[in-house]
N, C-alpha and C positions, 0 to 999 in steps of 0.2 A: 646389546643394544635394541631398546624398543623400536619398532618401524612406527614411524608417523602416518598418520591415515592420509591418502589422497584426497584432497580436495575436490568434492564436483563442481565443474566450469559453471558459474552462472550465467554469464553472459554468451550469447550463440556467436562460435566461432567465426571469425571473418567478417560478421556485419559490422558497418561503419554506425555505431550509434550517436554520431554526430548528427546523423541525418534528421530532415524533419518528418515527423510523423506522429501517427498514434501509438501508445505502448500501455498495457494493462500492467500494472505493478501491484506486488504484494510483499509487505513487510511485517514482520510479526516481534510479537513480545518477549524477551528471553524467557527461556524454559516454558512459552506457551502459557503464564502466568494470564489469567481474566483479570487484567489489571484496568481496562478500557470501559467496561461495563457487564451489562447482562441482558440477557434476552428475556422481554416480556410480554403481557398478555396482547392481545390483539386490538389493533385500531379499528379495522373492520373484518369482517369473518375470514379465517385465516391469513392475514396480514400480521405477523410478530414484528414486533420493534425494539429498537435497541434502547436502552436506559443507561445512558452515560455515565461513569463517575467524573469526579473531577479531573482526572487525567485525561478521560476520553473527550471530556470539553474541550481541554486544552490543545488535543491532538484535531480536533475536529476544527476549532477555530486557526490553527497553523495551517491546517490545509487551504482552508478559505482564502488566506491572505496570500496563499503561495501563487496563487494567479498573477502575471504578469503580462506584459506586452507579448512575449516569445515563449511564455508558458501559460497552459489552461489547465486545470485539474477539471476535466470534464463532467467527470462522474466518479464518487466513491462513497465507501461504508466505512465506519469505524466499528468492526465487530468486537467482541470480550477479549480477544486477544492477538488480534493482527487488522489489518487495514488493506483493503483494495481500493486501485484508484485507476480512471483511465486519465494518462498524460496526454497532452497533446504538445508537441515543440514544434516551434515555429522560427527556431534562431540555430546557429551552430555556435552558440557561447556555451562554452564549459566554463571550468574552474580549474587551474593549477591541472592541466592535462586530462582532467576528468569530462565525461561526455555530459550534455546537459541535464541527462535523465540521471545519472550519477549526482549531478550536482543539485537538481532540487529534491531527491531522495535524502542526500546528505543535510541540504539545509532544514526540511522538516525534523528530521530526527535530533539535528542539532539543537535546533531552537527548543524544541520540547525539554531535551537533557537540561538545558542552561536553565530553563525557566522552573521546572521542578527539583534540581539539583542532584538528581542521578540518571542513569542511562538506564530504561527499561528495555533496550533494542535488543534484537537478537542481531547478530552479524550480516552484513548484506543485504539483498533484497531480490526478490524473484521478477524477472520480467516477462513477457510475453509480446514479442511486435505484432500488433494488429493490420493484418495484411489487406482486409478489405470491408465492405460494409457490412456483410454478414456477420463477419467474424467480430466488428464492432457490437452490430445490436446484440448477438449472443451475447458478448461478455457485459454489454450493460444491462441486459435482463438478469445475468448471473449476480451483478451487484446489487441490482434490485430488489430481488427476490431472496439474497443472503441470509439476512436473519431467518425469515421464515424456514429454511434449508439448515438450521444452525445443528441441530442434531446429526445430519448427514454429511456435515463438514468435515473435512480432513483435519480441521483444527480442532474441534470439538474435544472439550475435555470437561468431565464431571466433577 
C-alpha cells in the first residue's frame, strides 16, 4: 500500500488564532497558473504594475468589500498567481469553529468561486503573525514592491 505524504502544518502550533492582531496572508491559484493578471510596464521609473484580468478584478473587488467593523484588509496586492494581504482582526468571531482569519480567507475564496463558477484556488493559505511595528512595515513594503520584484518571486512562472 502506498504511503500518503504527511502534510505540513500551516498554522503555528499552540497559537490562538482567535486573538486580535495583524496577519500577513498569502493564498495561491491552483497549479500557480497566472489567471489573475500580468506584470506590465512602469508607471514611474522602476515601478512595474499589475494589469488584472477579469478574474483579478473580481478578486480585488472582493478583497475591498471584505472590510468590516471587525476585520480590515489593511494592504493587499493581487499578483498573477497569488494574493498577499495584511489582515487586521479586532474581534473573536469566527465561523463554525474556524478562527476569524480562516473565516475571512474562506469568504474571499468562496465569493470568488461562486461568482466565476469554478474554484481557481489552491487549498489552504499561508499566514505569518505580525509581531511588531517593524515587522508590519517590512511586510507592507514587500506588498507594495511585489510587482516590481515579480521575476524574483518564489511564485514566479514563465
